C-alpha positions as a printed Julia matrix, in Angstrom:
253×3 Matrix{Float64}:
  23.21  -14.91   22.36
  21.93  -11.64   23.79
  19.6    -9.31   21.96
  22.45   -6.84   21.4
  24.38   -9.39   19.35
  21.62  -10.42   16.96
  22.5    -9.86   13.31
  19.59   -8.0    11.81
  18.38   -7.74    8.22
  15.5    -6.09    6.39
  13.28   -7.59    3.7
  10.95   -5.32    1.75
   8.14   -7.37    0.23
   6.2    -6.11   -2.78
   3.67   -7.56   -5.19
   5.72   -7.59   -8.37
   4.88   -6.58  -11.92
   5.85   -7.17  -15.53
   6.14   -3.4   -15.82
   9.83   -2.57  -15.42
   8.97    1.04  -14.58
   7.04   -0.18  -11.52
   9.93   -2.38  -10.4
  12.42    0.46  -10.92
  10.33    2.77   -8.73
  10.43    0.32   -5.84
  14.1    -0.54   -6.33
  14.93    3.17   -6.26
  12.94    3.71   -3.05
  14.75    0.9    -1.28
  18.17    1.99   -2.54
  17.61    5.39   -0.88
  17.0     3.88    2.57
  19.91    4.63    4.9
  20.95    1.69    7.09
  24.02   -0.31    8.07
  22.19   -3.64    8.11
  21.59   -5.8     5.0
  18.43   -4.86    3.11
  16.85   -6.51    0.09
  13.54   -6.84   -1.79
  11.41   -9.93   -2.3
   8.56   -9.93   -4.82
   5.41  -12.01   -4.49
   5.36  -12.81   -8.21
   6.41  -11.87  -11.73
  10.05  -10.95  -10.96
  12.27  -13.92  -11.73
  15.08  -14.61   -9.28
  13.79  -12.08   -6.76
  11.02  -13.91   -4.94
  10.3   -13.51   -1.23
  12.05  -16.83   -0.6
  15.05  -15.58   -2.61
  15.15  -12.47   -0.42
  15.1   -14.51    2.79
  17.93  -16.73    1.55
  20.03  -13.75    0.46
  19.8   -12.29    3.95
  20.5   -15.61    5.63
  23.63  -16.04    3.51
  24.78  -12.8     5.12
  24.47  -14.47    8.54
  21.28  -12.61    9.46
  19.53  -14.05   12.55
  16.47  -11.79   12.51
  14.59  -10.22    9.6
  12.26   -7.24    9.72
   9.72   -7.73    6.93
   8.23   -4.47    5.65
   5.12   -4.93    3.46
   5.28   -2.5     0.52
   1.48   -2.63    0.29
  -1.2     0.08    0.52
  -3.21   -1.59    3.27
  -2.93   -4.23    5.96
  -6.18   -5.58    4.51
  -4.46   -6.97    1.41
  -5.18  -10.7     1.16
  -1.65  -11.14   -0.18
  -0.21  -10.18    3.19
  -2.09  -13.04    4.81
  -0.6   -15.44    2.25
   2.89  -14.1     2.82
   2.59  -14.33    6.6
   1.61  -17.96    6.18
   4.53  -18.67    3.83
   6.93  -17.09    6.33
   5.53  -19.11    9.22
   4.08  -16.12   11.09
   0.58  -17.61   11.07
  -0.23  -21.33   11.06
  -3.14  -21.18    8.62
  -4.03  -18.6     5.96
  -7.45  -16.97    6.06
  -7.81  -17.56    2.32
  -6.57  -20.27    0.01
  -3.04  -19.83   -1.27
  -0.6   -21.54   -3.59
   2.42  -20.01   -1.86
   4.86  -22.62   -0.62
   6.2   -22.48    2.92
   9.61  -20.78    2.97
  10.86  -22.15    6.31
  13.21  -19.27    7.18
  15.97  -20.05    9.65
  16.03  -16.43   10.81
  13.39  -15.08   13.17
  10.8   -13.02   11.29
   9.57   -9.67   12.64
   6.47   -8.48   10.8
   6.42   -4.76    9.99
   3.56   -2.51    8.95
   1.9    -1.81    5.62
   1.45    1.81    4.5
  -2.08    2.29    5.9
  -2.43    5.75    7.49
   1.21    6.48    8.21
   1.89   10.26    8.27
   4.16   10.0     5.21
   1.36    8.31    3.27
  -1.14   10.98    4.31
   1.4    13.57    3.11
   1.47   12.0    -0.36
  -2.31   11.81   -0.58
  -2.72   15.39    0.6
  -0.42   16.6    -2.15
  -2.33   14.56   -4.74
  -5.61   16.04   -3.51
  -4.33   19.61   -3.51
  -3.02   19.22   -7.05
  -6.63   18.78   -8.22
  -8.86   20.55   -5.72
  -9.77   24.16   -6.44
 -12.41   24.86   -3.78
 -12.89   22.05   -1.21
 -15.94   23.71    0.31
 -17.78   23.3    -2.98
 -16.34   19.9    -3.89
 -16.67   16.33   -2.67
 -13.67   14.09   -2.03
 -13.64   10.48   -3.2
 -10.78    8.16   -2.25
 -10.65    5.15   -4.55
  -8.93    1.94   -3.43
  -8.78   -1.73   -4.33
 -10.52   -3.0    -1.2
 -11.63   -6.57   -0.54
 -14.95   -8.39   -0.51
 -13.76  -10.94    2.08
 -15.14  -10.06    5.54
 -11.93  -10.0     7.65
  -9.93   -8.14    5.01
 -12.81   -5.8     4.14
 -12.91   -4.62    7.75
  -9.21   -3.69    7.64
  -9.66   -1.82    4.35
 -12.78   -0.03    5.6
 -11.11    1.07    8.84
  -8.11    2.49    6.99
 -10.18    4.29    4.36
 -12.66    5.68    6.87
  -9.81    7.19    8.87
  -8.33    8.7     5.72
 -11.66   10.21    4.68
 -12.24   11.73    8.11
  -8.68   13.1     8.25
  -8.85   14.86    4.88
 -12.37   16.15    5.28
 -11.39   17.79    8.56
  -7.97   19.02    7.43
  -8.86   20.29    3.95
 -12.45   21.37    4.48
 -14.37   19.22    2.0
 -18.1    19.51    2.52
 -18.55   15.85    1.59
 -16.08   12.95    1.55
 -16.23    9.19    1.19
 -14.42    6.23   -0.34
 -15.2     3.69   -3.03
 -13.58    0.37   -3.85
 -12.97   -2.02   -6.72
 -13.98   -4.84   -4.34
 -16.79   -4.63   -3.46
 -17.76   -2.53   -6.48
 -18.88    0.74   -4.88
 -17.04    3.46   -6.83
 -19.86    4.53   -9.17
 -22.59    4.51   -6.53
 -20.53    6.46   -4.01
 -19.34    8.96   -6.63
 -22.9     9.6    -7.77
 -24.03   10.24   -4.19
 -21.15   12.68   -3.67
 -22.31   14.9    -6.54
 -25.37   15.81   -4.45
 -27.68   15.74   -7.47
 -25.11   17.42   -9.69
 -24.36   20.36   -7.42
 -20.82   19.27   -6.54
 -17.82   18.1    -8.53
 -16.04   15.01   -7.22
 -12.28   15.11   -6.64
 -11.3    11.46   -7.16
  -7.96   10.27   -5.74
  -6.55    6.77   -6.28
  -5.19    5.08   -3.16
  -2.74    2.97   -5.16
   1.03    2.57   -5.1
   1.61    2.98   -8.81
  -0.14    3.56  -12.11
  -1.59    0.57  -13.9
  -4.77   -0.98  -15.25
  -6.92    0.07  -12.31
  -5.82    3.7   -12.29
  -5.71    4.2   -16.06
  -8.69    2.08  -17.2
 -10.91    0.7   -14.45
 -11.39    3.79  -12.29
 -12.01    6.22  -15.22
 -14.63    3.79  -16.55
 -16.38    3.7   -13.18
 -16.47    7.52  -13.08
 -17.72    7.99  -16.63
 -20.7    10.33  -16.83
 -20.11   11.75  -13.34
 -18.81   15.3   -12.88
 -15.34   14.74  -11.47
 -11.65   15.7   -11.47
  -9.15   12.87  -11.8
  -5.59   12.52  -13.07
  -4.6     9.06  -11.84
  -1.56   10.19   -9.83
  -0.5     7.49   -7.37
   1.88    7.18   -4.39
   4.9     6.65   -6.61
   7.01    8.46   -7.44
   7.32   10.45   -4.21
  10.18   10.8    -1.69
   7.77   10.34    1.22
   7.48    6.65    0.33
  11.17    6.16    1.08
  10.64    8.2     4.26
   7.88    5.75    5.29
  10.29    2.84    4.95
  13.1     4.76    6.64
  10.86    5.36    9.66
  10.28    1.63   10.16
  13.96    0.84    9.59
  15.07    3.44   12.12
  12.7     2.13   14.79
  13.88   -1.43   14.18
  17.63   -0.87   13.95
């Protein structure tokens, strides 16, 4: 079989949620992707009948020989991506403990890219920032993400967030900019330092796919008592998220 005759398929992998609104957002994004090859979604957890293994089997039933897996995750530093790569047979051993069972796909797996610093993702974040910022020169920018306290994964998160901070400080003209994370817990300390002894207001932007506990409860609690602007707006809903997927699909197909 030559490369030109390989039957291709696409599997979007996402975390999963009990929140139907969250699931509907992702389903809608994937439905808008334009492609002639089979495409489906597999969820890590919490969505019955639509697991990652279910997604692989659905594609294989359509005679797919090769599957592009696109991680619908904010950052390549997510520990879940390591677990999923292990379950799919991409890596022999996970870097952290996992309860995920091996899937043993018959099709060849091609690992795609998480959102990270893709231009479409930067577009979404820039719009979220500009919705709140009134005078960047007199404000400080704080990007707030989940992060990780495990060394290998922390490095990937830090690299992504540092690049984002540098990009937006240069492009939008913030006098000060930095990032804070849930893990390790740095949000409050970093936010306080960005106020420059109360002389600057902090524009706080969540680097999260969708609204939930962290964006509605955890982050506001961490910012309590600090002069800041925050509305909790996340990546979804936004058409640029579909554009991010479409870019990977186009390059693959």
